[in-house]
C-alpha positions in Angstrom: 13.0 18.6 21.9 12.5 15.2 20.2 14.3 12.0 20.9 15.3 10.2 17.8 17.4 7.2 19.1 20.3 7.9 16.8 22.8 7.0 19.5 21.0 3.7 20.2 21.0 2.7 16.6 24.7 3.7 16.2 25.7 1.6 19.2 23.5 -1.3 18.0 25.2 -1.2 14.6 28.7 -1.2 16.2 27.8 -4.1 18.5 26.2 -6.1 15.7 29.4 -5.7 13.6 31.6 -6.9 16.5 29.3 -9.8 17.0 29.2 -10.7 13.3 33.0 -10.6 13.3 33.5 -12.9 16.3 30.5 -15.2 16.5 30.7 -18.8 15.4 27.8 -21.1 16.2 28.4 -24.3 18.1 31.7 -23.0 19.6 31.8 -22.4 23.3 34.7 -20.0 23.1 32.9 -17.9 20.4 29.3 -17.9 21.7 27.4 -14.7 22.5 28.3 -14.9 26.2 32.0 -15.1 25.4 31.8 -12.2 22.9 30.0 -10.2 25.6 32.7 -11.0 28.2 35.7 -10.3 25.9 34.6 -7.4 23.8 31.4 -5.7 24.9 31.2 -5.7 28.8 34.2 -3.5 29.4 33.9 -1.3 26.4 30.2 -0.5 26.5 29.5 -1.2 30.2 26.3 -3.2 29.7 24.8 -6.4 31.1 24.3 -9.5 29.0 20.5 -9.0 28.6 21.1 -5.5 27.2 23.7 -6.9 24.9 21.3 -9.4 23.5 18.7 -6.6 22.9 21.3 -4.7 20.9 22.2 -7.8 18.9 18.6 -8.4 18.0 17.7 -4.8 17.3 16.5 -4.0 13.8 18.1 -1.0 12.4 16.3 1.5 10.2 17.4 1.5 6.5 19.0 4.9 6.7 21.1 3.8 9.7 22.0 0.4 8.4 24.8 1.5 6.0 26.9 4.6 6.8 26.9 7.2 4.0 29.7 9.4 2.9 28.3 13.0 2.8 31.7 14.6 2.0 31.5 16.3 -1.3 34.1 15.6 -4.0 35.3 18.5 -6.0 36.2 16.4 -9.0 33.0 14.3 -9.5 32.5 15.5 -13.0 36.0 14.3 -14.1 35.5 10.7 -13.1 
């Protein structure tokens, strides 16, 4: 059974979105440590060093943007 890291990349994408939403440079109340304390630590249960690894993780192209694989019955009518 192969290990493909899909869960790691999914968590990294979610953590990067949270960080992108709340991070503001040069503000002490919106720095990486504050975001980790307020949003990440209790939700994901990880230390600050692990959080920084997730923030700096490079996502593969197929995982970067979620795709909608649901088929539409009326594609031809649009």
